[in-house]
C-alpha distance (Angstrom), angle and dihedral (degrees) to the residues before:
residue distance angle dihedral
M1 . . .
G2 3.82 . .
K3 3.83 88.7 .
Y4 3.74 90.8 62.6
V5 3.74 89.8 54.3
T6 3.81 90.6 52.9
A7 3.72 91.8 44.7
R8 3.80 92.3 51.2
K9 3.79 90.5 52.9
Y10 3.77 92.4 51.2
Y11 3.81 92.3 48.4
L12 3.84 92.4 46.9
D13 3.77 88.7 50.7
L14 3.75 90.9 51.2
I15 3.87 89.6 54.3
K16 3.76 90.6 55.1
R17 3.85 93.4 48.1
T18 3.90 95.2 47.3
S19 3.68 121.4 90.5
D20 3.74 115.0 -123.7
V21 3.82 94.9 -115.3
N22 3.76 93.1 65.2
Y23 3.75 94.9 86.0
T24 3.71 98.7 159.5
Y25 3.76 92.4 56.0
L26 3.76 92.3 46.5
A27 3.82 90.1 50.3
V28 3.81 91.0 55.7
V29 3.84 92.1 48.1
H30 3.76 92.0 49.8
Y31 3.76 90.7 46.4
Y32 3.80 93.2 54.9
L33 3.83 89.7 44.2
G34 3.84 86.1 55.8
I35 3.83 89.2 51.5
I36 3.77 92.8 51.2
D37 3.91 89.4 49.8
T38 3.81 90.9 48.6
Y39 3.85 90.7 53.3
E40 3.87 89.0 47.1
R41 3.89 87.6 50.3
D42 3.75 92.3 -119.8
L43 3.77 93.9 135.1
D44 3.85 97.9 167.6
L45 3.71 92.3 55.3
A46 3.88 90.8 42.4
E47 3.76 89.0 54.2
S48 3.80 92.2 50.7
H49 3.78 90.7 53.3
F50 3.87 92.9 47.8
V51 3.80 88.5 49.4
E52 3.81 90.2 49.9
A53 3.83 90.1 48.5
L54 3.79 90.8 51.2
G55 3.85 90.7 49.1
C56 3.76 91.5 51.7
L57 3.81 89.1 51.6
N58 3.67 92.2 51.7
L59 3.86 88.9 59.0
V60 3.85 94.0 54.9
P61 3.79 109.0 107.6
T62 3.76 112.7 -121.3
L63 3.76 128.5 -143.3
S64 3.79 92.1 -108.1
K65 3.88 90.1 61.3
W66 3.80 91.1 50.7
E67 3.76 102.4 38.4
N68 3.83 94.4 87.1
M69 3.84 89.8 60.5
V70 3.73 93.8 59.4
R71 3.78 119.5 82.4
V72 3.77 118.0 -144.0
H73 3.82 115.2 -156.2
């Protein structure tokens, strides 16, 4: 169980060091925090991290949004 505490510290530190525009990275970190919370049986906190991860992924620009900006010759 001590390894989960250590992992949580590392992931929370990564969130502090990551810029808000790197949504894919933040989504991965929140996902793994949710996994840790699930193993520790804190399902409410796990759900909040999974929801946060999903919210971050919804902010990632997709190719379809950017394809009009690229000129094809």
